[in-house]
C-alpha positions in Angstrom: 9.8 -4.8 -19.2 9.0 -1.3 -20.6 11.4 0.9 -22.4 12.0 4.7 -22.0 8.9 6.7 -21.0 8.0 10.1 -19.9 4.8 11.7 -18.7 1.4 10.2 -18.5 -0.6 8.9 -15.5 1.2 6.2 -13.4 -0.7 3.0 -13.6 0.1 1.8 -9.9 1.0 4.3 -7.1 2.2 3.0 -3.7 2.2 5.2 -0.5 4.2 4.6 2.8 1.8 6.6 4.9 4.2 7.8 7.7 3.9 10.1 10.2 0.6 9.5 11.8 1.9 9.1 15.5 4.1 12.2 15.1 1.2 14.2 13.8 -0.9 13.3 16.9 2.0 14.0 19.3 2.3 17.4 17.9 -1.3 18.2 18.7 -0.8 16.5 22.2 -3.3 14.0 21.2 -3.0 10.1 21.6 -1.5 8.2 18.6 -4.7 6.6 17.9 -6.0 10.0 16.8 -3.1 10.2 14.5 -3.8 6.8 12.9 -7.5 7.7 12.7 -6.8 10.7 10.7 -4.5 8.8 8.6 -7.0 6.2 7.7 -9.4 9.0 6.7 -6.8 10.6 4.5 -5.9 7.4 2.9 -9.6 7.0 1.9 -9.6 10.4 0.3 -6.5 10.2 -1.3 -7.1 6.7 -2.8 -10.5 8.1 -4.3 -8.3 11.0 -5.8 -5.8 8.6 -7.5 -8.7 6.5 -9.0 -10.2 9.8 -10.4 -6.8 10.8 -11.7 -6.7 7.5 -13.8 -4.5 5.4 -11.7 -5.6 1.8 -11.8 -3.9 0.3 -8.9 -3.3 2.0 -5.4 -1.3 0.3 -2.6 -1.0 1.8 1.0 1.2 0.5 3.7 -1.1 0.3 6.5 0.6 -2.0 9.2 4.0 -3.7 8.6 4.9 -7.0 10.1 7.3 -4.9 12.2 4.6 -2.6 13.6 3.1 -5.5 15.4 5.7 -5.3 18.2 4.3 -1.9 19.1 2.4 -1.6 22.6 -0.8 -3.7 22.8 -2.8 -0.4 23.4 -1.8 1.1 20.4 -2.4 -2.1 18.2 -5.9 -2.4 19.8 -6.4 1.1 18.3 -5.4 0.1 15.0 -7.5 -3.1 15.2 -10.4 -0.8 16.0 -9.8 1.2 12.9 -9.9 -1.8 10.6 -13.2 -2.9 12.3 -14.6 0.4 11.3 -12.9 0.6 7.9 -14.0 -3.1 6.8 -17.5 -2.6 8.1 -18.4 0.9 6.6 -16.1 1.1 3.5 -16.5 -2.3 1.7 -20.0 -1.5 0.2 -18.7 1.9 -1.0 -15.9 0.1 -2.8 -18.3 -2.4 -4.2 -20.3 0.4 -5.6 -17.5 2.2 -7.2 -16.4 -1.0 -8.7 -13.2 -0.9 -6.9 -11.6 -4.4 -5.8 -10.0 -4.3 -2.5 -6.9 -6.7 -1.9 -4.9 -7.3 1.0 -1.1 -8.4 0.9 0.7 -9.5 3.9 0.4 -12.4 6.4 -3.0 -12.1 8.0 -2.2 -14.8 10.3 -0.1 -12.3 12.3 -3.2 -10.8 13.2 -6.1 -11.7 15.8 -8.3 -14.1 14.2 -11.3 -12.0 14.3 -9.6 -9.1 12.6 -8.2 -11.4 10.0 -11.3 -13.0 9.2 -13.1 -9.5 8.9 -10.4 -8.4 6.4 -10.7 -11.7 4.3 -14.6 -11.5 4.1 -14.4 -7.7 3.3 -11.7 -8.3 0.4 -13.8 -11.4 -0.9 -17.0 -9.1 -1.2 -15.2 -6.7 -3.8 -13.6 -9.4 -6.0 -14.3 -8.6 -9.8 -14.3 -4.9 -9.4 -13.6 -3.6 -12.6 -12.6 0.1 -12.1 -9.4 -0.1 -9.9 -7.6 -2.3 -7.3 -7.1 -1.0 -3.9 -4.3 -3.0 -2.1 -3.8 -2.6 1.7 -0.5 -4.0 3.1 -1.4 -5.5 6.3 1.0 -7.5 8.5 3.3 -6.9 5.8 6.9 -7.2 5.2 8.8 -7.3 2.0 11.7 -9.7 3.0 9.0 -12.1 4.7 7.1 -12.0 1.5 10.2 -12.9 -0.6 10.9 -15.8 1.9 7.2 -17.0 1.4 7.7 -16.9 -2.5 10.9 -18.9 -2.2 9.4 -21.4 0.0 6.6 -22.0 -2.5 9.2 -22.4 -5.3 11.1 -24.9 -3.4 8.0 -27.0 -2.8 7.3 -26.7 -6.5 10.8 -28.2 -7.1 11.7 -26.2 -10.2 13.5 -23.3 -11.3 11.6 -20.0 -12.0 12.1 -17.1 -14.2 11.6 -13.4 -12.9 7.6 -13.6 -14.0 7.2 -17.0 -12.6 8.6 -15.7 -9.2 6.5 -12.4 -9.5 3.5 -14.7 -9.7 4.1 -16.4 -6.3 4.3 -12.9 -4.4 1.4 -11.4 -2.5 0.9 -8.9 -5.5 0.7 -11.5 -8.1 -1.3 -10.2 -11.0 -0.8 -6.6 -10.1 1.9 -4.4 -12.3 5.0 -3.1 -10.2 4.6 0.2 -8.7 5.3 3.2 -11.2 5.4 5.7 -8.3 6.1 5.3 -4.4 5.4 8.1 -2.3 6.6 8.2 1.3 5.5 11.0 3.8 6.9 11.8 7.0 10.4 12.8 6.5 12.2 9.3 6.2 14.0 8.3 3.1 13.9 4.6 3.1 11.7 1.8 1.9 11.3 0.2 5.4 10.8 -3.3 4.1 8.0 -2.4 1.6 7.6 -4.1 -1.8 11.3 -4.8 -2.0 11.2 -6.9 -5.1 8.5 -4.8 -6.8 10.2 -1.3 -6.6 13.2 -2.3 -8.4 12.3 0.4 -11.1 9.9 2.6 -9.2 10.3 6.3 -9.2 10.2 7.7 -5.6 8.7 10.7 -4.1 9.7 11.8 -0.6 8.2 14.5 1.4 8.6 15.8 5.2 4.8 16.2 5.3 3.3 14.0 7.9 0.6 11.6 6.3 -2.6 13.2 7.8 -1.5 16.5 6.4 -0.5 15.2 3.1 -3.2 16.9 0.9 -4.9 16.3 -2.7 -2.7 19.3 -3.7 0.5 17.8 -2.7 -0.6 14.4 -4.1 -1.0 16.3 -7.7 2.6 17.6 -7.1 3.9 14.1 -6.7 2.1 13.0 -9.9 3.6 16.1 -11.6 7.0 15.0 -10.5 6.4 11.7 -11.8 5.1 13.0 -15.1 8.3 15.1 -15.5 10.7 12.2 -15.1 12.3 10.0 -17.8 12.2 6.3 -17.1 14.9 4.2 -18.9 14.7 1.1 -17.1 18.5 0.6 -17.7 18.4 1.5 -21.5 20.0 4.5 -23.0 
């Protein structure tokens, strides 16, 4: 575990991209338009984060709980996934960015799950950063999956052993978590991993969360002192 730290560039930034639907409703647009705007902004912001020296970016794109939303909205999201994985995987390959997906893809339609798996496999070995998308993801569900793995292994585990059983195995815990959209909670996102994460909350709806505000979030992180329970 790290000791006291101030300043510097966060190694891992996680983002709860909240407010896409509300952004669309304010403009009298279908919610799918908000999700499309959010996806485009995610692409732009992830590129900005990597340019800033961040090594890992994780975006909460679809929670396990979101799968209970109306089928029409889910079909719109699946359409976005089709577009993203068909158009952006090669771009990530060219930039040397590895795409990882965390969550339970078995909750998704098989066609979408296979498209995501194939896209992620094509970027394995990228050395210029890791872009993780949380799809069909829930923090509690992830912990339960890890516990069941530990039970099947039949042995006691250390914290590091347990972390290696999580979806995020091999990734450092987030240094900074950004949540847009006015809500002040984790919403079942990276519950184990965020034990010592710095939080940045903003009222801005995600499609309007600009590169300038992203820089403000990074500046806020740099101004904090991280003691990790120490003096």
